[in-house]
N, C-alpha and C positions, 0 to 999 in steps of 0.2 A: 451425564450424557444419555441417560435412559430415554429422555424425551425424543431424542433424535434417532432412535432405532427404527422408528416408523415414519418420522416426519423429516422431510428434506430441510437441511439447515439453511438452504438458499431461498427456496420459494415457499416454504412452510406448508407444502402440500403432502398428503400421504403418499409414500413412495411405493409405486407398483414394481419398479425395477431399481432397487437401491444399489448404489455403488460406493466405493471408498475413494475419496479424493485425497491425495496427499496434500497436507497443509503447505509444505514446501514442495513445489513441483519437482518431479523426478529429474527433469533436465537441469534444474538449478542445483540440486543435490550433487549431481554428477559434475556439473561445471565448477563447483566450489570444492570438489573432492571431499565432501562431508559424509560420504556413504558409511564409512567405518568409525565415525566420531559422534558421540551422543550429544543431544541438545536438551534444553529444558522443555517440558511439555506437560501441561495440566497438573496443577497442584505440585509443581516443582519436581516432578519425576524426570529422570534423565533417560531418554530413549534414543534409539537410532532414528534418524529423520525419516527413513522409509517406512517406519512403523507408526509415524504420527499422521493419522488419517481422520477425516471427518466424513459424515454421511451426506451424500448428495444423490438426488434422483438422476437417472441416466440422461434426461433431457438437459438439466442444468450443467452436469459434468461435461457433456458434449459441447454445449454452447460456450461455456467458459474456456474450454480447450481451444476451440476454433477462433473465437473472437479476441481472446486475451493471451492465453499461454503461448501459443505458437508465435504470434507477433512479438511478445515480450522477450522470448528466448533470443530471437534474431536481434532485437533492439539492444539488449544488454551487451551482447558481443560487439555490436557496432560502436556503442559508447566506449567500451574498454579499448577498442582499436582506434579511437579518435575519429570515427567516421561521421560523428555529429548526430543531431536529433532534429527531426522535422516537427511541424506543428501537430500532425496526426500522431507521430510517435509520442509526443508529450502527453496527448490525451490518453493513449494506450497505457502509458506509464502511470498516470493519475488513477485510471480505472483499476489497474492491477494493485496499486497501493491501497485503494479503498477496499478492494476485495479482501486483501490480507487483513486489513483493520477490522472489517466486518466479521470475518471468520474468527479472528482472535477474540473479538468481543463476545461472540456467541458461545465459543468454547469456554471462556472464562465465566460467563453468566448464562448457563443453559436454560435456567428457569425464568429468565427475565424476557420481556417483550422487546424485540429489537426496535420496532417502530409501529406506531398506529397508522402510519400513512403508506409505507411501502416495505416490500421485502428486501432482503439482501440483493437478490437478483435484480430487482427493479432499481435499487440504489446504484448498483455497479454498472448496469448496462443501459439504463434509460438515457434519453436525450439530455445533453448538458447545455443546450442552447441558452437557457435562462441565466446560467452562471458562468459559462465557459470563459468569458473575457475577464473574469475576476480570479481565475485560477493561475497559480504560478508553480512551476517545477524548478526546484533548485538542486543542482548536482555539483559534486566535487570529486575529481579523480584522486586516487590514493597511490603515491609513488611506491610504497612498500606494503602492499596489503597482506602479504604472507607473514611478515615480521618474525621470521625464523620458524614458522610452523609449516606443515605440509598441506594445509588446507586454507581456503579463502574464507573471509567472514560471511556469515549468513544470518543476520539478525535484524529484528525490528526495534525501534525506539519509541514505542507507544506510551504516551503519558497523558492522553486526553481524559478530562473529567466530564465534559459535557459534549463538545462538538465532535463530529465525525468527518471533519474536513482535513485537519492537520494530520499528516502521516509522515513517518521518517524511518530510516534504517540505514544499515551498512551492508551491502550485498556485493559479493565479488570484489571488484576493484573500484567501486564507487560508494559514496555516501549521498543520500538524497533527503530532501524535505519537500512535501507537498503543502502549500500554504495559499493564502489569498493576497491580493495586491496591497491591501491596507497593512499587511504585516511585513512587507519586504524590507522595511527599514530596520527590522530586528534581525535580519540574516547576518551571520558572521561573514567577514570579507573573504573567507576561504571558499565560499560557494559562488558559482556562476548561476544565473537564473534566467528563466524564459517565461514570459507571460503568454498564455494561450490567446489566440485570436478569438474575438467574440463569436464568430461562426466559422465552420469549416469551409474551405474554398478550393479552387482548382490548383492552388500552389501548396496545398497541405502536405505533400510528400517531399517538398524541397528541404534539404538539410540546411537549417539556418542557425542552429544552436550548437556551439562547440565548447563544452565545459572544459575548464582548465584543471590542472593538478592543484588541489587545495590543501592536501594533507601529506605528510611524510610517511606516517605509519597508520595501521589499522586502529591502534589504541587511541591515537590522537583524534582520528575521525570519529570513533565511537563516542568518546567522551564529549566532544564539542557538539556533535549532532544531537545527542540525547539532551544536553543542557539547552541548546538553542531551540529545539522542537518543543521542549517543555515550556520555555518562556513564551514562545509564539502561541502555543495552544492556550495557555492561561490568559494571555493578552487578548486573544480572539474572543474567548468566553466573556471576559470582563467588558470589552468594548462593544460586544453585541448582546449584552445581557437583556436589553429590552426586547430585542427581536427573539431571543431565546425564550423569554418569558411568554411572549405572544404565541410562539410556536408550540410551547408546551400546553397551552390552553386548547390547542387543536388536536393534540396527539398525546398518548400516554407512554410512548417509547422514549429512547434516548438519542435519537438521530435527528439532526437539524440540517437545514440547508443554509446557504449564505443569505 
């Protein structure tokens, strides 16, 4: 991570005012009661989640906080309480998932180029108009997320080899997968899913998507989510290999669009 002592992991600019961003947001660590429990972090070290930080410039940290973290905190609680998900909520969820995927990728491969086309910040916050209608958010509630423990799950199920579209995890009382419309047929029946509208509109805040309980326990959710996301990601790569090949001619990084 020496590279990122001076360079922002998000915008790739030299940091005038460096900050430490928690990989797992502080609100989520508190929500899942994970403060006193160690997690895997960089080279399989086990650390307390509040010490797992990444370097961001002040501007990126502030923008992610206002545009993603605060809305996502409210959204997760709404989902767990059965209050539903709006179209705009689904977009926030997808963007947050992509942010986690991108940060995870950069932490794992700090010396590699993320993309020859855009930065993490651009990837996560730019307009989705060209691909929005092809994005799907799949969610399943968990009946017993604690499963005898004093904390809730807080983990990602990243298995991507090429694409940066598919993203999954089990967080709090829900399991989720971000995918594309052409891969919906591979979703396990345990998941409810919502396809984003092609464009944002005046009804974007209406709660339209109410995920069902799909899993009895955290372990069941974790295992099936990981397996399903892996299959979907590999399938996406295979079915879009010509597009991926053409994309790689234009950039030297490892991020592609639909």
